[in-house]
N, C-alpha and C positions, 0 to 999 in steps of 0.2 A: 384657651384664648391665644390667638396669634399675636406675636409682637408687632409693634407699630410699623416696623420696616416691611412687614409682609402684607399690610393692608393697602394693596395697590392693584386695582383692576380685577383680574380674574386669576383663579388658580386651577390647575388641571388635577383632577382626582384620578389616581391610578387605581382602577377597579375592574376586575374581569367581569364579563367578557370584553367590555370596552369602557373607557373612561368617560369623563364628562367635565365640563367647565362649571365652576361655581364662582359667584361674585365674592370678592374679598374685602369690600368696603365694610367698615365697622358699623354695626347696627346699634349697639348699646352706646350710651353717651359716656364720654370721658368726663367724669365728675370729680370736682375738688371743692371742698368747703372748709373754710377756716373760721373759727369763732374764738373770741377772746373776751375775758373779763379783766380789765386792767385799771390801775390807779396811777395818776400823774401827781407827783409831789411838787412842792414849791421850789425845790432845788433842781427840778427837771428829771429827777429819778422816775423811772417807769418800772412797775412790777405787777405781775398778775399771772393768770393761767391761760393757756391756749390749747386748742384741740384742732387737729387737721384730719380731715376724713377724705378718703380716696376710693373711687369706684372705677371699674373698667381699666383702660390702658394705664392711667396714672398709678392705680393700685398694683398692677403687674410690674411696672417700672420700679416702684418703691421696693416691693418685695424682692425683685431681682437684684437691685443695688445692695440691699441689706445682706442677702445671702452671699453675694460675691465678696463683700468685705468681712462678713461675720458680724453677728449682732453686737458683741461687746465693742469691737473696733468702731462700728458705725455709731453707736450711742456716744462713745467718747468723743469722736470727731464732730458729731452733731451738737453736742453740748456747748462747744465753742462756736457761738453764732457770729463771731466777728470781734473786732477790736473793742466795741462798746457793749455788745450784748452777750448774755450768758443764759443758756438753757440748763435747767436743773430738773431732777426727778423725771427723766425722760422715760416714757412707757410706750411700748409697741403693742398694739392690740389687734388680735385676729391675724397675726403674722402667718400662722399655719392653717388658716381657714379661708381659702381663696373665694369661697362662696359668700363670705361676709365682707362688710365694709372694713377696709384697713384704716387704722387710726394711729396717730401719735398724739400723746398728751404730755405737757411739760409746763414747768414754771419758767417764765421769761422775765429777765430783769436787765436794767441799764442803770449804771451809776449816774448820779447827778453832780452838781457843783457843791462845794463845801458849804455855801450859804444860799438862802433863798434868792431867786433871780427876780428882777423887776419885770423882765419879759421872758416868757416861755415859748419856745418854738417846737411844735410837735408835728412830725410826719405821721399822719394818722394810720397809714398802711404799714408802718414799721418796716419789717423785713420782707413783706409780701407784695409790695407794689411792683408794677411793671416798670422796671428801671431803665430798660433800653428797648428800642425797636428791633425786633428780630429780622425785619426786612430792610436791610441797609442799602441794597443796590437801587440805583435810580430807575432801572427798568429790568424786566425779566421776560424771558422767552418761553419758559416752561411753567406748567401749572404749579400751584401751591396745594399740597394734599395734606389735610389734617388727619386723615385716616378714619375718623369718626366724629360725630357731633361733640361739642365741648360745652361744659358748664363749669364756671368758676365763680364761687360766691364767697365773699368775705364779710363777716359781721364782727365789728369791734365795738365794745362798750367801755368807755373810760369814766372813772370817777375823777372829777376835777378837784384841784386843791382849793380849800376855802380861802376867801380873801382875794380871789382872782376873777377877772371878767374876760370874756372872749372878745378880742378886738378884731379878729379877722377869721373868716371861715371860707373854705373853698365853696364856690357856688355849685348847687346841684346841677347835674347835666344828664342828658340822655341823647344818644345818637346811634344811628344804625346804618347799615349798608343797604343798597337797593335790593328790593325783593325780600327784605328782612333776613338776608343771608347771615348777618351778625348784628348783635346789639350790645351796647355797653351803657350801664347806668351807674351813677355815683352820687351818693347823698351823704353829707356830713352835717349834723344838726345837734343843737343843744336841747335836751328835754329834761326838765326838772333837775337842773344842775349837773346833768351828766351829758357826755358827748357820745353820740351814736354815729357809727360809720357803716355804710353799706355800699359795697362794690360788687357788681355782677356783670360777668361777661358770658354771653351765649353765642355760640357759633353753630348755626343750623346747617350750613352748606359745607360739605367736606372737601370739595375740590374747587379751587378758584383758578380760572384761566388767566393767561397772560394779560388779556384785556381787563380783567378784574384787579390786577396787581396794584395799580396806582391808588385805587380806592381803599384796598386792604392796607396798604402801607400808610396812608394818611389816617386811617382808622386807628391803627396801633400808635401812631405818633401822637394823636390826640389823647389816647388813653395814658401814654407815658407822661405827657404834660400834666394831665389831671392828677395822677397819682403822686406827682412831685410837689404839688401845692401843700403848703403848711397851714396849720392852725396856730394862731398867735393869741396868747393870753397875756394880759397886763395886770400887775398887782395894784389893787385899789390903794389910792393915796389916803 
């Protein structure tokens, strides 16, 4: 598999008696899926298990990053997910089997307050939300090349603390770019006392021209705003 930087236009095959041009656009989808089984406690503590799966270029990039750092060094740095979050029991699956889906599995936790809170605020995408728009320039004269189609799916299931009711939920949304070049859907809902979160990004078109840029930029801005919305729970009086 060619690295992402090489998926651009055509490549010349040096082959006697004469060479030939071959298209270098990615055919296989860049696929990433994150699933989680989590519990939210009255103190705001969050803990549970997560699994991340990668196919295509994302799998190649993850394996390359880990080999560059060394597995032990990578796992140690990966375990520290930030000031609030901790990853434990990190497992790398199919690291040496490039034909298989690459996976990481771990236990994720965040400490809560010393006492139960009256109001609980939850960012349902946790560490996986689209936190900033990658397209910051107001205008662009060159194409945006994703290299190959993209699939990003996130499925989070939360066990809610007893004695709390949901006061505010992000509204479900679906929006797409003209010609179905890209589509984003986001649903957060309560089902039988549990919170279910589904976020899906699909990019079918690999190259966006300068005339497409404003729509693409606005598409990502809306996705960032949606992922930033919180779930609010209130303790029953």
